[in-house]
N, C-alpha and C positions, 0 to 999 in steps of 0.2 A: 600283449595278450598272452595268456597261457593256452596250451592246447585244449584244456578242458574249460576255458572261460565260456560263459553263456553268451552267445553272439546272435543278435537279431539282424537279418538281412531284409530290409524293406524293399519290395519290388524284385523279388528273387526270380521271377519269370521273364523279366525284361532283358534287354540287350546287356546292360551293365550289371544288374543284379545277378543274372545267371552266371556271368563271368566271375563275379566276386564269390558266389557260392561254390563254383567249380574250383577256384583257386584255394579257398579255405579248406575244402575237402582234400585237395592234392597236398596241401601243406600240413595235414594231420589234425586240423581243428575238428573236434568231434561232438560239440555241444551247440549245434546251430538251430535257431528257431526260424521258421518261415510261415507265412500265411498267404493264401491266395486272396484276390480281391473279393471273392465270394465269401470267404471266411472272415475277412476283416476289411472294412471300408475305412481307409486312412483319412478320408475327408470327414468322418464322423467323430466328433470329439469324445463322446461317451464311449464308443466302441474302443477307441485307441486308449483312453484312460483305463478302461477295464482290463484290456490286454496287458498293459504295462504293470498294473497293480498285481495281476495274477502271475505273469511270467518273470518279472524282474530281471530283464537282460542286463548283462554287465557292459556290453559293447554294442553299438548300433551303427550299421552302414545304411545311411539314408539315400538309397538309389531309386526309390519309388518316385515317379513324376509323370505328368502328362506331357508327352513329347511328340513332335511331328515335324514334317517338312514345311517349307516356306508357304505353300498354298494353304495348308490347314491352319498354320499360325495366323496368316493374314485374314482368313475368313472367320476364325473363331477365337478372337483374342480374349473375350470374356470367359470362355471355358478354360483357357490356358492359365489366366491369372487367378481365377477362383479356385480351380482344382489344386493347383500347385501351392497356393498360399494355405489352403486348408490342410493339405498333407504335411507341409513343413511345420506350420504352427503346432499342429497336434503332436507330431512325433518329437520335435525338439523340446516342447514344453513338458510332455509326459516323461521324456528321458530325464530331464532335469529333476522333475518332481519325484521320480523313482530312483534317484541316485545312480544313474548310469555312469560308469567310470569314464567313458569317452564316446563321443558321437562323431562320425564322419559324414559331412554333408557334401553332396555332389551338385555343382552348379553347371555352368556352360560358358563357353567362350563368347557367346552372343551377349553377355552382360556388358561387354566393352563398347565404347562409342562407335558409331558408324564410321567416322573418319578419325583416325588416330595414328601416330607414328608406329612403324613396324620394325621389329617384332613388338608385340604388345606386352608391356610390363604390368604387373599387378597394380601399381599405383596410378595407372591411367583410368581406373574405374571412376565414373561419374564426372569426367572432365569435359564432356560435351554430349550432344544428343545421341540417342540410340537409333538403330536401324528400325524404321517404322513397321516393317513387315512382320517382325517378331517381338515387338515392344512389350506386349502383355506377358509373354513367357520370360523375357529378359528381366522385367521389373520384378516378377515373382522370385526369380533366382537371386537378384540383388537383395531383396528383402530377406531371403533365407540366409545368405552369408552375413548380412548385417545382424540378423537375429542371433546367429552363433557368436558373433563378436560381442554383442551386448550382454548375452547370457554369461559369457566368460568374464567380461569386465565387471558386471554387477554381482553375479552369483559365484564366480569362480568355477563355472561348469566347463569342463574340458571338451570343447567341440571345435573341430577343424573344418575348413572349407576348401574343396578342390575345384578348379575351373579347367575342365578338359577341353581339348581341341575337338573338332568335328569327329564324331564317333561312328564306327561301323563294325560289323562282325557277325558271328553266328547268333541266332536267336533275335535278329533284328526284325523290324516290322516291314513287311513287303506289300502292304496295302498301298496301291499306287496313288490313291487319293490323299494319303496321310503321311507317307514315309519320307525319310531324308533322301539326299541326292544319290548316295551309292546304292542302297537297295532299290530305289526307283529306276536307276539306269540298268542295274542287273536284270530286273524283271522286264523292263522295256525291250532290251536287246534279246533276251531269251525268248520272250513272246514273239517278237518280230521274226526271229530266226525260225521258230517252229511253225509260224503261220505263213512263212515264205514271203514276208513283206519286203519292199525295196527301200523303205526309209523308216527312221525313228525321229519323232519330234522331241526336242529337249527345251527346257525353260531357259529364257534369257539369250545372251549372245556368246556364252562360253568363256568370257574373259575374266570373271572373278577368280581370285587366288584363295585357296583354302589349304589348311594344314589338317591332315586326317590321322586319327589315332585308332588303332585296332583295340577292340573292347577287352581282350585278354591282357594287353599291355596296361590298360587303365586299371584293371583288377589287380595286377601286380603292383602298380603304384599305390593303390588304395591300402593294401596290406602293408607295404613298405612304410607309408606315412602314418598309418595307424600305430605302428610300432616305433616310429622314429621322429615324429613331428608333433609338437604340442603348442605352437604359437597361434594366436588369434588371427594373424595375417593370412589372407587367402593365398593359395599357391597354385600356379599354372601347371598343367600336365599336358605335354604335347609330344609329338614324334620328332619334331625338328625338321621335317621335310614337307615342302609345299608343292602344289600342282595347280594348274588352272582347271576349271571345270571342263574346258574343251579337251585338254590332255587326259583328264580323268575319263571322259566319255570314250575317247579313242582306246585307252587302255582296257576298259571293260568290253568295248566292242570287239577288240582283238582277242581277248581272253575267252569270250563267249563264242567267237567264230562267226559273227554276223557280217555279211558282205555288202549290205546296203549303205545308204547315205544317212548322214545326220543332218536334220533340218533344225536350225535354231529359231525358236519362236520368240522374237524380240518384243512381242506384246506382253510377255510374262516377265516378272521382276527378276533382276539379278541378285538382289540382296546386297549386303556389304561387299564392296569391290575387292578388298583384301583383308585377310585375317590370318595372321601368324603369331603364335604366342612366343613370348620370351620364356624359355625354360631354364634359365640360369639358376634360379633358386633351387628347384628340385634336382637339377644335375649336380649342383654343388653339394647336395646331401648324399650323392652316390647312386642316384637312380637315373636310368635312361631307357627309352623304348627299344624293343628288340625286333619288332616285326616291320619289315619294309612294306610299302603300299601294294606292290604287285603281289607279294606272297599273301598278304592279308585279303586282297580281293579274290585271289584264287581260292583260298579257304572258304570265304563267304559264298562264292558261287557254288562250290562243291556242296556246301551245307544246304543251300537253298534247293539245289536240284535233287538232293536226297530226301529232304523233308517237306517239300511243297505240297505233296499229295495228302499228307495227314496233318498239315500245319497251315493255318491262315490267321493272321491277326487283323481284327476289324479296326 
């Protein structure tokens, strides 16, 4: 990409899209297009087609998606598969039809089987069954990466797919009913501290292992790969560091300064018991994550405390 290339960031107000937008501006890219949900419904084929026909972006970062935590995924699988399929189909196809030079599609580590050797290599995809609690979302992301591969194979359309580890960071969703584990824990411990509660309830038993990636590290990887990677094969993006949910909860508890107890609700699902990505492919290209988990959590807590009074994601 050149500094004056016309770049469309789909989903620029979300966790990942906002980080990509910030990184592009920091690196001197000055011709960036964005649209809010109110201005452009990416689920609507006609609206998306009109937008691409009018704006003619040269590069597209497809970070727009319906995302959420394990509870929301489990309760609303139809919404997750429908919304994400619509967004992906419309943006990828319109990008191809309007001769976009390159598109970057963002998937998720949950596309990989529920039980698989660790760390997870890209070729483990579709080797066994998915985790049921987020199957709708995972299937939509698998379809997205396959669509990119098929459009490159049949049409020669340059589109790449990234599969990031569990994400967190500033501009995350802190709606307790819908958010992922890190923002959920941050909000729970802060609320409990301020309300002088003596305990916090957490999902599952705390034993699952996860790899977490700070959103600004992912944004850095997105720009790196947009400029340095053109193969149809999907590529993992992770931090290389893992922790149990129990260790994560204690880290956040200590950072917040909550003195009460953690109660593990084993009637709630754990999800996949272990998920660590093999990052050998992206590391061999010369990229690696820079933000350690404790530093990233502190940045996220500080951002939430500063912005929560004028920011709330439904």
